[in-house]
N, C-alpha and C positions, 0 to 999 in steps of 0.2 A: 460565462466561465469564471469571472472574478467576483460575482456578487456573493452574498453570504451563503447561499445554497449551491454555488457554482463548484466546479470540480476542484479548484484550488483550495477552497475553504471548507468544503463539506466533511462531515465525519460519518457519512453514511456507510463507508467501507471500513470503519474502524473496529467494528465488532462482528456481527453476523449480518451481512447485507442481504436484503430481500431479492428475490428473482428480478423484480422490476429495476432495482438498483444496478444489478449486473447487466441487464439489457441496456439500460441507459449508458453504462460504461462502455459496452460494445459499440454503441452508436458514436460516442465521443471519440473513442480510439480510432474508429474507422475514419471519422472526419479529420483527425490529426495524422492519419497514416502512421499510427503507433501500435505497438504490440502489447504494452502494459503500462500501468500507472504505479509508480513507486512513491509511497507517502510516509510522512512522519507526523510528529506532534500529537500523537495519542499513544502512550506507552503500552506496549504489548507484553504482558507478564509472561506469556509463553515463549517469548523470543520472536525473531523474525518469522513471519508466516504469510500465507497468501489467501486470497479469496477469489471468487468469480472464476474458477478454473485456471488460476495462475495469472490472471490479467490484472489483479490488484495485489500489490506487495506492501505489507506494513512492516516498516523497518525500525521504528522507534522502540528501542529496548531499555530506555531510561539509563543511559551510561553516565549521566551527570552525578555529582556527589550526592545530590538530594535523593535521587531514586536508587542509587547504588546498584544499577543494573549491570548485566554482563557485557563484555565486549563482543559484539557480533557485527558482521558486515554482509552485504549482499553482493555477490560476485555475478556480473553479467558478461558473458562472452558469446556474442552473437545471439542465438536463440536459447542458449543454455543459461539458466538462472539457478544459482546455488547459494543458500545461506551458509556462511562460514562462522564457526564458533571458535 
């Protein structure tokens, strides 16, 4: 999980994950008894978005001065996940 290709460091879900990537995510989430993975560190020009049927959420919108991205947050209330702009 912590190696360079592990869930914490991988960028497999940062663009368009392959079906095998989503299957792997399903397996990891099941082992962790988790519903979704929320990740940052790869700026999403389109804003907060999801992949793998809503199980992978990409929240880095580049809010730093360098990227000048918009202010957005991901609200999670129970099973309800909503990007707020």
